[in-house]
PLY file of the C-alpha trace (Angstrom):
ply
format ascii 1.0
element vertex 128
property float x
property float y
property float z
element edge 127
property int vertex1
property int vertex2
end_header
-0.66 22.39 15.93
-3.19 24.36 17.96
-2.60 27.39 20.04
-6.21 27.85 21.08
-6.29 26.33 24.54
-7.24 22.86 23.31
-3.70 21.52 23.41
-1.77 19.82 20.68
-3.25 17.39 18.22
-3.64 13.83 19.54
-3.12 11.27 16.78
-5.11 8.77 18.86
-8.38 10.75 18.92
-11.39 8.91 17.57
-11.58 10.94 14.35
-7.90 10.36 13.56
-8.55 6.64 13.99
-11.58 6.84 11.67
-9.50 8.67 9.06
-6.87 5.91 9.24
-9.55 3.21 8.91
-8.90 1.81 12.39
-12.48 2.50 13.47
-15.34 1.91 11.03
-17.89 4.57 10.15
-21.04 4.78 8.08
-19.59 6.95 5.33
-21.68 9.60 3.61
-19.01 11.29 1.49
-15.26 11.43 1.01
-12.91 13.46 -1.15
-9.32 14.70 -0.93
-10.25 17.25 1.76
-12.88 15.71 3.99
-14.66 12.64 5.25
-18.32 12.68 6.26
-20.16 10.00 8.21
-23.27 9.52 10.31
-23.04 10.49 13.97
-23.30 7.46 16.27
-25.59 9.42 18.63
-27.84 11.43 16.28
-29.56 14.53 17.63
-31.79 15.03 14.56
-33.27 12.80 11.83
-30.19 13.63 9.76
-27.00 14.14 11.76
-23.67 13.72 10.03
-20.17 14.83 10.87
-17.72 16.28 8.37
-14.05 16.19 9.34
-11.09 17.60 7.45
-8.29 15.28 6.42
-5.61 16.89 8.50
-4.37 17.41 12.04
-6.46 20.39 13.14
-7.73 20.59 16.69
-10.35 23.30 16.16
-11.79 25.86 13.80
-9.32 28.44 15.14
-6.42 26.07 14.43
-7.76 25.30 10.95
-8.31 28.98 10.08
-4.75 29.90 11.03
-2.87 26.77 9.92
-4.61 25.33 6.84
-3.89 26.53 3.31
-6.52 28.41 1.33
-6.94 25.30 -0.83
-7.54 23.09 2.23
-10.06 25.54 3.68
-11.96 25.89 0.40
-11.92 22.13 -0.22
-13.26 21.38 3.25
-16.12 23.91 3.13
-17.03 22.78 -0.39
-17.28 19.24 1.00
-19.67 20.48 3.70
-21.90 22.02 1.03
-21.69 18.89 -1.12
-22.80 16.69 1.78
-25.81 18.94 2.49
-26.74 18.81 -1.19
-26.30 15.04 -1.50
-28.47 14.45 1.57
-31.24 16.61 0.07
-31.19 19.14 2.90
-31.01 22.39 0.95
-34.67 23.01 0.18
-36.04 22.52 3.72
-32.91 23.86 5.39
-30.27 22.58 7.75
-27.89 23.64 10.49
-24.09 23.50 10.59
-22.51 23.53 14.02
-18.86 23.74 15.04
-18.15 23.42 18.75
-14.87 24.83 20.00
-13.32 24.37 23.40
-14.82 23.46 26.75
-17.42 26.24 26.85
-18.40 25.44 23.28
-18.97 21.77 24.08
-16.21 20.32 21.89
-15.78 16.66 22.85
-13.17 15.51 20.30
-10.12 17.69 19.70
-10.26 17.30 15.91
-12.14 19.96 13.94
-15.54 18.66 12.94
-18.75 20.11 11.60
-22.10 18.72 12.70
-24.72 18.88 9.94
-28.31 18.58 11.21
-31.51 18.38 9.18
-34.57 16.39 8.29
-36.94 18.21 10.66
-37.57 21.67 12.14
-34.63 22.23 14.50
-36.01 25.02 16.67
-34.01 27.92 18.07
-30.24 27.72 18.14
-29.97 28.22 21.91
-32.53 28.10 24.69
-34.11 31.51 25.00
-33.22 33.17 28.30
-35.53 35.47 30.19
-38.26 35.32 27.57
0 1
1 2
2 3
3 4
4 5
5 6
6 7
7 8
8 9
9 10
10 11
11 12
12 13
13 14
14 15
15 16
16 17
17 18
18 19
19 20
20 21
21 22
22 23
23 24
24 25
25 26
26 27
27 28
28 29
29 30
30 31
31 32
32 33
33 34
34 35
35 36
36 37
37 38
38 39
39 40
40 41
41 42
42 43
43 44
44 45
45 46
46 47
47 48
48 49
49 50
50 51
51 52
52 53
53 54
54 55
55 56
56 57
57 58
58 59
59 60
60 61
61 62
62 63
63 64
64 65
65 66
66 67
67 68
68 69
69 70
70 71
71 72
72 73
73 74
74 75
75 76
76 77
77 78
78 79
79 80
80 81
81 82
82 83
83 84
84 85
85 86
86 87
87 88
88 89
89 90
90 91
91 92
92 93
93 94
94 95
95 96
96 97
97 98
98 99
99 100
100 101
101 102
102 103
103 104
104 105
105 106
106 107
107 108
108 109
109 110
110 111
111 112
112 113
113 114
114 115
115 116
116 117
117 118
118 119
119 120
120 121
121 122
122 123
123 124
124 125
125 126
126 127
């Protein structure tokens, strides 16, 4: 899979190993479509990752290769995790990095979910 400049899917990436149970994680949520767990290097009081159960390198790959049912199931899981963590009332941020310029470090689609405190602006303000 993947035609977005990130290469083909590597079955030995850290998230593939977590999905197979070869690397432990502190699980938050799991269903047929996704697995969510706490980030090992949190950038906010609440920082979890949500990964789809499939071989997708990026959001572009997922959007073009996954079925409508897989896409809906994954995004419902993201919303469920936010709800279960009690983030809805105060607010939260979802972040998907893609590619080198986007800061993607693992070539397996993943959503960062941040919350638990005011998060500030999305990007550093330039020229202000």
